C-alpha positions as CSV (number, residue, x, y, z in Angstrom):
1,X,-63.3,22.4,-63.5
2,X,-59.7,22.1,-63.6
3,X,-59.6,18.9,-62.4
4,X,-62.2,17.6,-65.1
5,X,-60.1,19.0,-67.4
6,X,-57.0,16.8,-66.4
7,X,-59.5,14.1,-66.2
8,X,-60.0,14.7,-70.6
9,X,-56.3,15.8,-71.3
10,X,-54.9,12.3,-71.4
11,X,-57.5,11.2,-73.6
12,X,-58.1,14.1,-75.8
13,X,-54.1,14.0,-76.4
14,X,-54.0,10.5,-77.0
15,X,-56.4,10.8,-79.9
16,X,-54.9,13.6,-81.0
17,X,-51.4,12.1,-80.9
18,X,-52.9,9.0,-83.0
19,X,-54.3,11.3,-85.3
20,X,-51.4,12.8,-85.9
21,X,-49.6,9.6,-86.7
22,X,-52.5,8.6,-89.1
23,X,-51.7,11.7,-91.1
24,X,-47.6,11.2,-90.9
25,X,-48.3,7.6,-92.4
26,X,-50.5,8.4,-95.6
27,X,-47.5,11.4,-95.8
28,X,-44.9,8.5,-95.9
29,X,-46.9,6.9,-98.1
30,X,-46.2,9.6,-101.0
31,X,-42.3,10.6,-100.1
32,X,-40.9,7.3,-98.3
33,X,-42.6,4.8,-99.5
34,X,-40.3,2.3,-98.5
35,X,-40.5,3.1,-94.8
36,X,-43.9,2.6,-94.9
37,X,-43.2,-0.5,-96.5
38,X,-40.8,-2.1,-95.1
39,X,-42.5,-1.3,-91.3
40,X,-45.4,-3.6,-92.7
41,X,-43.4,-6.6,-94.5
42,X,-45.5,-5.2,-97.5
43,X,-43.1,-6.2,-100.9
44,X,-46.1,-6.2,-104.0
45,X,-47.3,-3.5,-104.6
46,X,-51.3,-3.7,-104.9
47,X,-54.6,-2.6,-103.3
48,X,-56.8,-3.5,-100.6
49,X,-53.5,-4.5,-98.3
50,X,-53.8,-5.9,-95.0
51,X,-52.3,-4.4,-91.7
52,X,-49.5,-6.6,-90.3
53,X,-49.3,-6.8,-86.2
54,X,-46.3,-8.7,-85.0
55,X,-45.1,-12.1,-86.7
56,X,-41.8,-13.4,-87.7
57,X,-40.1,-12.7,-91.2
58,X,-38.0,-15.3,-92.9
59,X,-35.1,-12.9,-94.0
60,X,-34.5,-16.1,-96.8
61,X,-37.7,-16.5,-98.2
62,X,-39.7,-12.9,-97.0
63,X,-42.4,-15.3,-95.8
64,X,-44.2,-14.1,-92.9
65,X,-45.7,-16.3,-90.1
66,X,-47.7,-15.5,-87.1
67,X,-49.0,-12.3,-87.4
68,X,-52.4,-10.2,-86.9
69,X,-53.8,-9.1,-90.3
70,X,-55.9,-6.6,-90.4
71,X,-57.4,-6.4,-94.4
72,X,-57.1,-3.6,-96.4
73,X,-55.6,-2.0,-93.0
74,X,-52.5,-0.4,-94.5
75,X,-54.2,0.4,-98.0
76,X,-56.6,2.7,-95.4
77,X,-53.8,3.9,-93.4
78,X,-51.6,4.8,-96.2
79,X,-54.5,6.5,-98.7
80,X,-57.4,6.7,-96.7
81,X,-59.2,4.0,-98.7
82,X,-59.5,1.0,-98.1
83,X,-59.3,0.0,-101.9
84,X,-56.1,2.0,-102.1
85,X,-52.9,1.0,-104.0
86,X,-49.7,1.0,-101.8
87,X,-46.5,0.7,-103.4
88,X,-44.2,-2.6,-102.1
89,X,-40.3,-3.0,-101.7
90,X,-39.6,-5.1,-104.2
91,X,-40.5,-1.9,-106.8
92,X,-37.2,-0.4,-105.5
93,X,-33.7,-2.2,-105.4
94,X,-32.4,-4.3,-102.7
95,X,-29.7,-1.8,-101.5
96,X,-32.3,0.7,-100.7
97,X,-34.4,-1.3,-98.6
98,X,-34.3,-0.2,-94.7
99,X,-33.5,-3.1,-92.1
100,X,-36.5,-5.2,-91.4
101,X,-36.4,-5.3,-88.2
102,X,-38.1,-1.6,-88.6
103,X,-40.9,-3.3,-88.3
104,X,-41.1,-4.0,-84.5
105,X,-39.7,-0.4,-83.9
106,X,-43.0,0.5,-85.6
107,X,-45.5,-2.1,-84.1
108,X,-44.0,-1.0,-80.6
109,X,-44.8,2.4,-81.0
110,X,-48.2,1.7,-82.4
111,X,-49.4,-0.6,-79.5
112,X,-48.1,2.1,-76.8
113,X,-49.7,4.7,-78.6
114,X,-53.4,2.8,-78.3
115,X,-52.5,1.5,-74.8
116,X,-52.6,5.4,-73.8
117,X,-55.9,5.4,-75.5
118,X,-57.1,2.8,-74.0
119,X,-56.7,3.9,-70.2
120,X,-58.4,6.9,-70.0
121,X,-61.5,5.5,-71.8
122,X,-60.8,3.3,-69.0
123,X,-60.9,5.1,-66.2
124,X,-63.6,7.7,-67.3
125,X,-65.5,4.7,-68.1
126,X,-65.7,3.2,-65.0
127,X,-65.2,7.2,-63.3
128,X,-68.7,7.6,-64.7
129,X,-70.5,4.0,-63.9
130,X,-69.2,4.5,-60.5
131,X,-69.7,1.0,-60.3
132,X,-65.9,0.1,-59.4
133,X,-63.3,2.6,-57.9
134,X,-61.4,4.1,-61.0
135,X,-58.6,4.9,-58.2
136,X,-58.1,0.8,-57.8
137,X,-54.6,0.2,-57.9
138,X,-54.2,-2.3,-61.1
139,X,-56.0,1.1,-62.8
140,X,-53.5,3.7,-61.0
141,X,-50.8,1.6,-61.9
142,X,-51.8,1.8,-65.7
143,X,-52.0,5.4,-65.7
144,X,-48.1,5.3,-63.9
145,X,-46.8,3.2,-66.6
146,X,-48.0,5.4,-69.4
147,X,-45.3,8.2,-68.3
148,X,-42.4,5.5,-68.9
149,X,-44.2,3.9,-72.0
150,X,-44.7,7.6,-73.3
151,X,-41.0,8.5,-73.8
152,X,-40.1,4.6,-74.9
153,X,-43.1,5.4,-77.6
154,X,-40.9,8.8,-78.8
155,X,-38.0,7.2,-79.0
156,X,-39.1,4.3,-80.7
157,X,-40.2,6.7,-83.5
158,X,-37.2,8.9,-83.4
159,X,-35.1,5.1,-83.9
160,X,-37.8,4.6,-86.8
161,X,-37.6,7.4,-88.8
162,X,-33.8,7.4,-88.4
163,X,-33.3,3.7,-89.1
164,X,-36.4,3.9,-91.8
165,X,-34.7,6.2,-93.8
166,X,-31.5,4.3,-94.2
167,X,-29.1,4.0,-96.6
168,X,-30.6,7.7,-97.3
169,X,-29.0,10.5,-95.3
170,X,-30.9,12.9,-97.9
171,X,-33.4,10.5,-99.9
172,X,-32.2,10.2,-103.6
173,X,-29.3,12.1,-103.8
174,X,-27.1,11.6,-100.7
175,X,-26.4,7.7,-98.7
176,X,-25.3,7.8,-94.9
177,X,-22.4,6.2,-95.8
178,X,-20.9,9.2,-98.3
179,X,-22.0,11.5,-95.3
180,X,-20.6,10.0,-92.1
181,X,-18.3,12.8,-90.0
182,X,-14.8,11.5,-89.3
183,X,-14.4,14.2,-86.7
184,X,-12.3,12.2,-84.1
185,X,-14.2,13.9,-81.2
186,X,-17.7,12.6,-82.1
187,X,-17.1,9.9,-79.1
188,X,-15.8,12.2,-76.5
189,X,-19.0,14.6,-77.2
190,X,-21.4,11.3,-76.9
191,X,-20.5,10.7,-73.4
192,X,-20.3,14.0,-72.2
193,X,-24.3,14.3,-73.5
194,X,-24.8,11.3,-72.0
195,X,-23.4,12.5,-69.0
196,X,-25.3,15.7,-68.6
197,X,-28.7,14.0,-69.7
198,X,-27.7,11.7,-66.5
199,X,-27.1,14.2,-64.0
200,X,-30.5,15.9,-65.3
201,X,-32.1,12.8,-64.9
202,X,-31.1,12.2,-61.3
203,X,-31.5,15.8,-60.5
204,X,-35.4,14.9,-62.0
205,X,-35.7,12.0,-59.8
206,X,-34.6,13.9,-56.2
207,X,-36.6,16.9,-57.2
208,X,-40.0,14.7,-57.7
209,X,-38.9,13.2,-54.3
210,X,-38.9,15.8,-52.5
211,X,-42.6,17.0,-53.8
212,X,-44.2,13.4,-53.5
213,X,-42.6,13.3,-49.5
214,X,-44.1,17.2,-48.8
215,X,-47.6,16.1,-50.4
216,X,-48.7,12.4,-51.3
217,X,-50.6,11.4,-53.7
218,X,-53.1,9.9,-51.2
219,X,-53.4,13.6,-49.8
220,X,-54.0,15.2,-53.3
221,X,-56.7,12.7,-54.3
222,X,-58.8,13.3,-51.0
223,X,-58.2,17.1,-51.2
224,X,-59.8,16.8,-55.0
225,X,-62.5,14.9,-53.8
226,X,-63.4,17.7,-51.4
227,X,-63.1,20.1,-54.2
228,X,-65.6,18.1,-56.6
C-alpha cells in the first residue's frame, strides 16, 4: 500500500500545485493585475483574452511574434470565465510596468509544472497497460530530471514574484528605490549565506552518495517488486 501511495503521490502533488497556481493567478488578477498582464504581454484591457505561450516581444512596438495563443485562455485563468475581462498594462503608467521579461519566467515556471504532471501520468499509464516497461531508462531519466526542475520552478516563481511587483516594494505606497538599504554590509551577508548554502549542498550530495552506494536503486526496485 505504501508503494502504491508513493507512485501516486507525484501525480497528486502535481495536480495540487497546478490548482494552487490557478488560484494564485486569479488572486493576481484582482490585487496585482499589472503583474499578470506583464507575464502575458497583455496590453489592452478586454475580454476573451488569449493566453500567450512563448514568442518574442518587440520592445518598441510592443508587438508579439512567434507565440502560441490559446483562445480565451488568459480570461479563464484570470477570472474563471472564458468571457472574463482582463486588465491590460496600458491602464497603468509606463513607469509602473514590471519588466516585461517576466513573461519568460512565468512561461518556464508553468511549463515545468505541466512537465511534472505529465511524467507521473505517463508512468502510471504505462505501468497500468503493462505493454511497455514503466521502469525504462528514458522514463526514469525523466523522473530524475523532475527533482532539479522542481527546484528551478521554485526559483523561477520567486524571481517572478519579486521582479513582477517592480517598481513597488509595497504596491501603491512605496517603491523599491525608496526602500533600498544603504547598509554597507549587505554584500558580506550575501556571501556568507552563499557559502553556507554551498556547504549544505556538498554535505547533501555526500550523504545521498553514501545512501545510494549502500543501497543501489536497482536493489530497491527489486525489493519493491517482491513486495508487490
